PyMOL CGO cylinders between C-alpha atoms (Angstrom):
from pymol import cmd
from pymol.cgo import CYLINDER

trace = [
    CYLINDER, 55.80, 111.55, 157.41, 52.49, 109.87, 158.29, 0.3, 1, 1, 1, 1, 1, 1,
    CYLINDER, 52.49, 109.87, 158.29, 50.75, 113.22, 158.34, 0.3, 1, 1, 1, 1, 1, 1,
    CYLINDER, 50.75, 113.22, 158.34, 51.58, 113.52, 154.63, 0.3, 1, 1, 1, 1, 1, 1,
    CYLINDER, 51.58, 113.52, 154.63, 50.40, 110.02, 153.70, 0.3, 1, 1, 1, 1, 1, 1,
    CYLINDER, 50.40, 110.02, 153.70, 47.03, 111.14, 152.33, 0.3, 1, 1, 1, 1, 1, 1,
    CYLINDER, 47.03, 111.14, 152.33, 48.69, 113.80, 150.16, 0.3, 1, 1, 1, 1, 1, 1,
    CYLINDER, 48.69, 113.80, 150.16, 51.30, 111.35, 148.89, 0.3, 1, 1, 1, 1, 1, 1,
    CYLINDER, 51.30, 111.35, 148.89, 48.58, 108.80, 148.23, 0.3, 1, 1, 1, 1, 1, 1,
    CYLINDER, 48.58, 108.80, 148.23, 46.58, 111.22, 146.09, 0.3, 1, 1, 1, 1, 1, 1,
    CYLINDER, 46.58, 111.22, 146.09, 49.69, 112.27, 144.19, 0.3, 1, 1, 1, 1, 1, 1,
    CYLINDER, 49.69, 112.27, 144.19, 50.22, 108.60, 143.46, 0.3, 1, 1, 1, 1, 1, 1,
    CYLINDER, 50.22, 108.60, 143.46, 46.58, 108.20, 142.40, 0.3, 1, 1, 1, 1, 1, 1,
    CYLINDER, 46.58, 108.20, 142.40, 46.90, 111.14, 139.96, 0.3, 1, 1, 1, 1, 1, 1,
    CYLINDER, 46.90, 111.14, 139.96, 50.05, 109.56, 138.49, 0.3, 1, 1, 1, 1, 1, 1,
    CYLINDER, 50.05, 109.56, 138.49, 48.18, 106.28, 138.15, 0.3, 1, 1, 1, 1, 1, 1,
    CYLINDER, 48.18, 106.28, 138.15, 45.30, 108.04, 136.37, 0.3, 1, 1, 1, 1, 1, 1,
    CYLINDER, 45.30, 108.04, 136.37, 47.76, 109.72, 134.01, 0.3, 1, 1, 1, 1, 1, 1,
    CYLINDER, 47.76, 109.72, 134.01, 49.49, 106.42, 133.25, 0.3, 1, 1, 1, 1, 1, 1,
    CYLINDER, 49.49, 106.42, 133.25, 46.15, 104.71, 132.58, 0.3, 1, 1, 1, 1, 1, 1,
    CYLINDER, 46.15, 104.71, 132.58, 45.24, 107.51, 130.16, 0.3, 1, 1, 1, 1, 1, 1,
    CYLINDER, 45.24, 107.51, 130.16, 48.56, 107.03, 128.35, 0.3, 1, 1, 1, 1, 1, 1,
    CYLINDER, 48.56, 107.03, 128.35, 47.94, 103.29, 128.12, 0.3, 1, 1, 1, 1, 1, 1,
    CYLINDER, 47.94, 103.29, 128.12, 44.43, 103.82, 126.76, 0.3, 1, 1, 1, 1, 1, 1,
    CYLINDER, 44.43, 103.82, 126.76, 45.75, 106.29, 124.18, 0.3, 1, 1, 1, 1, 1, 1,
    CYLINDER, 45.75, 106.29, 124.18, 48.54, 103.94, 123.10, 0.3, 1, 1, 1, 1, 1, 1,
    CYLINDER, 48.54, 103.94, 123.10, 46.53, 100.73, 123.06, 0.3, 1, 1, 1, 1, 1, 1,
    CYLINDER, 46.53, 100.73, 123.06, 43.22, 101.92, 121.73, 0.3, 1, 1, 1, 1, 1, 1,
    CYLINDER, 43.22, 101.92, 121.73, 41.88, 102.09, 118.21, 0.3, 1, 1, 1, 1, 1, 1,
    CYLINDER, 41.88, 102.09, 118.21, 40.21, 105.39, 119.06, 0.3, 1, 1, 1, 1, 1, 1,
    CYLINDER, 40.21, 105.39, 119.06, 36.74, 103.96, 118.58, 0.3, 1, 1, 1, 1, 1, 1,
    CYLINDER, 36.74, 103.96, 118.58, 33.73, 104.94, 120.67, 0.3, 1, 1, 1, 1, 1, 1,
    CYLINDER, 33.73, 104.94, 120.67, 34.58, 102.56, 123.54, 0.3, 1, 1, 1, 1, 1, 1,
    CYLINDER, 34.58, 102.56, 123.54, 38.16, 103.87, 123.71, 0.3, 1, 1, 1, 1, 1, 1,
    CYLINDER, 38.16, 103.87, 123.71, 36.94, 107.47, 123.72, 0.3, 1, 1, 1, 1, 1, 1,
    CYLINDER, 36.94, 107.47, 123.72, 34.49, 106.72, 126.53, 0.3, 1, 1, 1, 1, 1, 1,
    CYLINDER, 34.49, 106.72, 126.53, 37.24, 105.05, 128.56, 0.3, 1, 1, 1, 1, 1, 1,
    CYLINDER, 37.24, 105.05, 128.56, 39.61, 107.99, 128.02, 0.3, 1, 1, 1, 1, 1, 1,
    CYLINDER, 39.61, 107.99, 128.02, 36.85, 110.44, 128.94, 0.3, 1, 1, 1, 1, 1, 1,
    CYLINDER, 36.85, 110.44, 128.94, 36.05, 108.48, 132.12, 0.3, 1, 1, 1, 1, 1, 1,
    CYLINDER, 36.05, 108.48, 132.12, 39.73, 108.38, 133.06, 0.3, 1, 1, 1, 1, 1, 1,
    CYLINDER, 39.73, 108.38, 133.06, 40.03, 112.15, 132.62, 0.3, 1, 1, 1, 1, 1, 1,
    CYLINDER, 40.03, 112.15, 132.62, 36.91, 112.69, 134.75, 0.3, 1, 1, 1, 1, 1, 1,
    CYLINDER, 36.91, 112.69, 134.75, 38.28, 110.43, 137.48, 0.3, 1, 1, 1, 1, 1, 1,
    CYLINDER, 38.28, 110.43, 137.48, 41.64, 112.21, 137.28, 0.3, 1, 1, 1, 1, 1, 1,
    CYLINDER, 41.64, 112.21, 137.28, 39.96, 115.60, 137.57, 0.3, 1, 1, 1, 1, 1, 1,
    CYLINDER, 39.96, 115.60, 137.57, 38.15, 114.52, 140.75, 0.3, 1, 1, 1, 1, 1, 1,
    CYLINDER, 38.15, 114.52, 140.75, 41.41, 113.26, 142.23, 0.3, 1, 1, 1, 1, 1, 1,
    CYLINDER, 41.41, 113.26, 142.23, 43.24, 116.47, 141.32, 0.3, 1, 1, 1, 1, 1, 1,
    CYLINDER, 43.24, 116.47, 141.32, 40.49, 118.56, 142.93, 0.3, 1, 1, 1, 1, 1, 1,
    CYLINDER, 40.49, 118.56, 142.93, 40.69, 116.43, 146.08, 0.3, 1, 1, 1, 1, 1, 1,
    CYLINDER, 40.69, 116.43, 146.08, 44.49, 116.80, 146.10, 0.3, 1, 1, 1, 1, 1, 1,
    CYLINDER, 44.49, 116.80, 146.10, 44.07, 120.56, 145.68, 0.3, 1, 1, 1, 1, 1, 1,
    CYLINDER, 44.07, 120.56, 145.68, 41.76, 120.69, 148.69, 0.3, 1, 1, 1, 1, 1, 1,
    CYLINDER, 41.76, 120.69, 148.69, 44.30, 118.69, 150.73, 0.3, 1, 1, 1, 1, 1, 1,
    CYLINDER, 44.30, 118.69, 150.73, 47.07, 121.09, 149.73, 0.3, 1, 1, 1, 1, 1, 1,
    CYLINDER, 47.07, 121.09, 149.73, 45.01, 124.07, 150.85, 0.3, 1, 1, 1, 1, 1, 1,
    CYLINDER, 45.01, 124.07, 150.85, 44.96, 122.75, 154.43, 0.3, 1, 1, 1, 1, 1, 1,
    CYLINDER, 44.96, 122.75, 154.43, 47.67, 123.63, 156.95, 0.3, 1, 1, 1, 1, 1, 1,
    CYLINDER, 47.67, 123.63, 156.95, 49.23, 120.18, 156.58, 0.3, 1, 1, 1, 1, 1, 1,
    CYLINDER, 49.23, 120.18, 156.58, 49.20, 120.58, 152.79, 0.3, 1, 1, 1, 1, 1, 1,
    CYLINDER, 49.20, 120.58, 152.79, 50.89, 123.95, 152.96, 0.3, 1, 1, 1, 1, 1, 1,
    CYLINDER, 50.89, 123.95, 152.96, 53.44, 122.49, 155.35, 0.3, 1, 1, 1, 1, 1, 1,
    CYLINDER, 53.44, 122.49, 155.35, 54.03, 119.57, 152.98, 0.3, 1, 1, 1, 1, 1, 1,
    CYLINDER, 54.03, 119.57, 152.98, 54.71, 121.85, 150.01, 0.3, 1, 1, 1, 1, 1, 1,
    CYLINDER, 54.71, 121.85, 150.01, 57.00, 124.05, 152.11, 0.3, 1, 1, 1, 1, 1, 1,
    CYLINDER, 57.00, 124.05, 152.11, 59.00, 121.15, 153.59, 0.3, 1, 1, 1, 1, 1, 1,
    CYLINDER, 59.00, 121.15, 153.59, 59.11, 119.02, 150.46, 0.3, 1, 1, 1, 1, 1, 1,
    CYLINDER, 59.11, 119.02, 150.46, 59.48, 121.82, 147.88, 0.3, 1, 1, 1, 1, 1, 1,
    CYLINDER, 59.48, 121.82, 147.88, 62.04, 120.00, 145.72, 0.3, 1, 1, 1, 1, 1, 1,
    CYLINDER, 62.04, 120.00, 145.72, 60.16, 116.69, 145.78, 0.3, 1, 1, 1, 1, 1, 1,
    CYLINDER, 60.16, 116.69, 145.78, 56.87, 118.48, 145.10, 0.3, 1, 1, 1, 1, 1, 1,
    CYLINDER, 56.87, 118.48, 145.10, 58.31, 120.42, 142.13, 0.3, 1, 1, 1, 1, 1, 1,
    CYLINDER, 58.31, 120.42, 142.13, 59.86, 117.25, 140.73, 0.3, 1, 1, 1, 1, 1, 1,
    CYLINDER, 59.86, 117.25, 140.73, 56.54, 115.38, 140.91, 0.3, 1, 1, 1, 1, 1, 1,
    CYLINDER, 56.54, 115.38, 140.91, 54.57, 118.24, 139.36, 0.3, 1, 1, 1, 1, 1, 1,
    CYLINDER, 54.57, 118.24, 139.36, 57.11, 118.68, 136.55, 0.3, 1, 1, 1, 1, 1, 1,
    CYLINDER, 57.11, 118.68, 136.55, 56.97, 114.97, 135.79, 0.3, 1, 1, 1, 1, 1, 1,
    CYLINDER, 56.97, 114.97, 135.79, 53.18, 115.07, 135.78, 0.3, 1, 1, 1, 1, 1, 1,
    CYLINDER, 53.18, 115.07, 135.78, 53.20, 118.04, 133.39, 0.3, 1, 1, 1, 1, 1, 1,
    CYLINDER, 53.20, 118.04, 133.39, 55.57, 116.17, 131.05, 0.3, 1, 1, 1, 1, 1, 1,
    CYLINDER, 55.57, 116.17, 131.05, 53.35, 113.09, 131.14, 0.3, 1, 1, 1, 1, 1, 1,
    CYLINDER, 53.35, 113.09, 131.14, 50.32, 115.24, 130.37, 0.3, 1, 1, 1, 1, 1, 1,
    CYLINDER, 50.32, 115.24, 130.37, 52.14, 116.85, 127.46, 0.3, 1, 1, 1, 1, 1, 1,
    CYLINDER, 52.14, 116.85, 127.46, 52.84, 113.43, 125.98, 0.3, 1, 1, 1, 1, 1, 1,
    CYLINDER, 52.84, 113.43, 125.98, 49.22, 112.37, 126.50, 0.3, 1, 1, 1, 1, 1, 1,
    CYLINDER, 49.22, 112.37, 126.50, 47.90, 115.53, 124.87, 0.3, 1, 1, 1, 1, 1, 1,
    CYLINDER, 47.90, 115.53, 124.87, 50.24, 115.05, 121.91, 0.3, 1, 1, 1, 1, 1, 1,
    CYLINDER, 50.24, 115.05, 121.91, 49.01, 111.46, 121.53, 0.3, 1, 1, 1, 1, 1, 1,
    CYLINDER, 49.01, 111.46, 121.53, 45.42, 112.69, 121.70, 0.3, 1, 1, 1, 1, 1, 1,
    CYLINDER, 45.42, 112.69, 121.70, 46.16, 115.34, 119.08, 0.3, 1, 1, 1, 1, 1, 1,
    CYLINDER, 46.16, 115.34, 119.08, 47.74, 112.77, 116.74, 0.3, 1, 1, 1, 1, 1, 1,
    CYLINDER, 47.74, 112.77, 116.74, 44.88, 110.32, 117.20, 0.3, 1, 1, 1, 1, 1, 1,
    CYLINDER, 44.88, 110.32, 117.20, 42.35, 113.07, 116.52, 0.3, 1, 1, 1, 1, 1, 1,
    CYLINDER, 42.35, 113.07, 116.52, 44.19, 114.14, 113.38, 0.3, 1, 1, 1, 1, 1, 1,
    CYLINDER, 44.19, 114.14, 113.38, 44.40, 110.53, 112.15, 0.3, 1, 1, 1, 1, 1, 1,
    CYLINDER, 44.40, 110.53, 112.15, 40.69, 110.04, 112.76, 0.3, 1, 1, 1, 1, 1, 1,
    CYLINDER, 40.69, 110.04, 112.76, 39.93, 113.26, 110.90, 0.3, 1, 1, 1, 1, 1, 1,
    CYLINDER, 39.93, 113.26, 110.90, 41.97, 112.04, 107.93, 0.3, 1, 1, 1, 1, 1, 1,
    CYLINDER, 41.97, 112.04, 107.93, 40.10, 108.72, 107.95, 0.3, 1, 1, 1, 1, 1, 1,
    CYLINDER, 40.10, 108.72, 107.95, 36.78, 110.59, 107.95, 0.3, 1, 1, 1, 1, 1, 1,
    CYLINDER, 36.78, 110.59, 107.95, 37.91, 112.71, 104.99, 0.3, 1, 1, 1, 1, 1, 1,
    CYLINDER, 37.91, 112.71, 104.99, 38.85, 109.56, 103.07, 0.3, 1, 1, 1, 1, 1, 1,
    CYLINDER, 38.85, 109.56, 103.07, 35.48, 107.96, 103.87, 0.3, 1, 1, 1, 1, 1, 1,
    CYLINDER, 35.48, 107.96, 103.87, 33.67, 111.07, 102.65, 0.3, 1, 1, 1, 1, 1, 1,
    CYLINDER, 33.67, 111.07, 102.65, 35.70, 111.06, 99.42, 0.3, 1, 1, 1, 1, 1, 1,
    CYLINDER, 35.70, 111.06, 99.42, 34.89, 107.41, 98.85, 0.3, 1, 1, 1, 1, 1, 1,
    CYLINDER, 34.89, 107.41, 98.85, 31.22, 108.08, 99.55, 0.3, 1, 1, 1, 1, 1, 1,
    CYLINDER, 31.22, 108.08, 99.55, 31.22, 110.98, 97.06, 0.3, 1, 1, 1, 1, 1, 1,
    CYLINDER, 31.22, 110.98, 97.06, 32.85, 108.81, 94.41, 0.3, 1, 1, 1, 1, 1, 1,
    CYLINDER, 32.85, 108.81, 94.41, 30.28, 106.05, 94.98, 0.3, 1, 1, 1, 1, 1, 1,
    CYLINDER, 30.28, 106.05, 94.98, 27.39, 108.49, 94.73, 0.3, 1, 1, 1, 1, 1, 1,
    CYLINDER, 27.39, 108.49, 94.73, 28.86, 110.06, 91.59, 0.3, 1, 1, 1, 1, 1, 1,
    CYLINDER, 28.86, 110.06, 91.59, 29.45, 106.68, 89.95, 0.3, 1, 1, 1, 1, 1, 1,
    CYLINDER, 29.45, 106.68, 89.95, 25.77, 105.70, 90.39, 0.3, 1, 1, 1, 1, 1, 1,
]
cmd.load_cgo(trace, "trace")
């Protein structure tokens, strides 16, 4: 099991990244600071996924996936579901922000017209 510790650790790190993204999406007001944090979290997550991918391409990684097929599939499926939820939250937040921008533009047009 110790030979798989690094792989298991990076799987855990990717889950942690995904959870932190979900928290940022749920807690944030979707202002510039929140967007920067979410972007940084996605960049960090991408680096960790690429490192995990390189670990899985080694002989030990291939052995891990072969021996722990059910566990591996379960973890990947859970990660995909978490990502789906995050992407849906991101889509909703983007749509809400777009609606707010439309309202601001309408208000601006009315103010300009009323002058």
